[in-house]
N, C-alpha and C positions, 0 to 999 in steps of 0.2 A: 349682688354681683359675685359671680364665681371666678376665682383666680386659680388657674391650673398650670403647673409647670410640667413640661415633658422633658425627660432627661435622655441624653444619648446613651445607648447601651453598647453599641458597636460602631466602629468607624474604621474604614480601610483607606489607607493612603498609599499612593505610588510615588516613588522618588527616582530621579534619573540624574546621572552625572558622568563626566568624562574621566574622573579618577575616584578612587576609593575613599580618599580623605574628604573630598567634597561631599560625597554621598553620605558618609558617616556624620559629617557636620550638619547636614540638612536634617537627617533623621533625629539626631540629638536635640536640635532646636525644636523640632515638632514634638518630641517626647515631653519637653518642658512645658510647651503650650498646652498639650493635652492633659498633663497632670493637673493643670489649673481647673479643668472641667471634670476632674476625677476619672480620667481614663488612663489605664495602664497598658503596657505592651503585652499582648497575648501571644503573638507569633510574628516572626520575620522570615521572609523568603527573599533570596537574592539571586541574581544572575549576572554573568559577564558575557558580552558578545564582542567578537573581534571582527572588524570590518575587513573588506577586501584589501584596503590600504594598510592593514595591520594595526589600526587604532582600536583601543579598547573602549567599551561602553558599558557602564554599570547601571543596574536598576535593582530596585528593592520594593517589595510590597510589605507594609507593616499593618498588622491587624491590632487595633486598640479595642479594649473592652472595659466596661465599667468595673471599678474595684469593688 
């Protein structure tokens, strides 16, 4: 019987929130989870959008890579 493990090498996750603190909290929680599977942050890109009503909307894309 052959037992083979496949490891994640890259993972991209998208986060959204209505304020920057919630966005940061969500990203930090996921960083901790991904460290458990030996993935570290490779890059982060983020954007802010203002709706017609003047509300701000934040999003971020985090690229995790194997250490």
